[in-house]
C-alpha positions in Angstrom: -13.3 18.7 7.0 -12.6 15.1 6.2 -13.0 12.1 9.0 -10.7 10.1 7.9 -7.4 9.6 9.1 -4.2 11.0 8.6 -2.2 9.2 5.8 1.1 8.7 8.3 -1.4 7.6 11.2 -2.5 4.9 8.9 1.3 4.2 7.3 2.7 3.8 10.7 -0.5 1.7 12.1 0.0 -0.5 9.0 3.7 -1.2 9.5 2.8 -1.9 13.4 0.7 -4.5 12.8 2.8 -6.4 10.0 6.0 -6.1 12.4 3.9 -7.0 15.3 2.5 -10.3 13.3 6.1 -11.6 12.2 6.7 -9.7 8.9 8.3 -7.0 7.4 7.4 -3.9 6.9 8.9 -0.9 5.2 8.5 2.6 3.4 10.1 2.8 0.2 9.1 6.2 -0.3 7.7 9.1 2.3 4.7 10.9 1.0 2.0 13.5 2.0 1.6 13.1 6.5 -1.8 14.2 5.9 -3.3 13.4 3.0 -0.7 11.4 0.2 -2.0 8.7 -1.2 -1.0 5.0 0.1 0.2 2.6 -2.4 1.6 -0.5 -1.1 3.2 -3.5 -2.6 2.6 -7.0 -0.8 4.5 -9.7 -0.6 4.8 -13.1 0.6 8.3 -14.8 1.7 9.8 -12.1 -0.8 8.0 -13.3 -4.4 4.3 -12.7 -6.2 5.2 -8.4 -5.2 1.5 -7.3 -6.4 0.5 -3.4 -6.1 -2.6 -2.4 -4.2 -4.2 1.4 -3.9 -7.3 3.0 -1.3 -9.8 3.4 -3.8 -14.1 3.4 -4.6 -15.7 0.2 -4.9 -18.4 -1.3 -6.7 -20.2 -1.1 -3.7 -19.7 3.2 -4.0 -17.1 2.1 -0.1 -13.9 2.5 0.3 -12.0 -0.6 -0.6 -8.1 -2.0 -1.3 -8.1 -1.8 -5.3 -5.2 -3.9 -7.5 -3.3 -1.6 -9.5 -0.1 -2.0 -12.2 0.9 -4.9 -13.5 -0.6 -8.1 -13.1 1.2 -10.8 -14.1 3.0 -13.3 -12.2 7.0 -12.5 -12.9 6.2 -8.8 -12.5 9.8 -7.9 -10.4 10.7 -5.3 -12.6 7.2 -4.0 -13.9 6.7 -3.3 -10.2 9.2 -0.8 -9.6 9.3 1.0 -12.9 5.1 1.2 -11.9 5.7 2.7 -8.8 8.4 5.3 -9.0 7.1 6.8 -12.4 4.0 6.9 -9.8 6.6 8.7 -7.3 7.6 11.0 -10.0 4.2 12.3 -10.8 3.2 12.3 -7.2 5.8 13.0 -4.5 2.6 12.7 -2.2 2.7 9.4 -2.7 3.7 7.2 -0.1 5.5 3.8 -1.0 4.7 0.8 1.7 6.1 -2.7 1.0 4.3 -5.7 3.1 6.0 -8.9 2.8 4.3 -11.8 5.1 1.3 -14.2 4.4 -2.1 -12.4 3.8 -0.5 -8.8 3.5 -3.3 -7.8 1.1 -5.8 -8.3 4.6 -3.3 -6.3 6.6 -3.9 -3.8 3.9 -7.1 -3.9 3.1 -8.1 -3.6 7.2 -6.1 -1.1 7.4 -5.9 1.7 4.7 -9.5 1.0 3.0 -11.8 1.1 6.1 -9.2 4.1 8.4 
């Protein structure tokens, strides 16, 4: 048995933390409540989206890794990326966070969860 918290619990915690801090957290696609991967789209004031996912960092520990398009004007590319991922993996959660330091909220919740 894994010591990791279920994906649904991690998503709920992350959304609650962001909303409590005055940001906006939205579920774009609901995945498997127990073991679905979590893809987080981060924004600040509605712009500059980036995609992040839990993975293994260079030190061998759980970390939040940037995935998908990494250009500055990538609105459509990010949407296309997560929709393609979701089509291949229906268990994938897709969450959008719009708050200053959104990556920090995601990392503190899902990389350490």
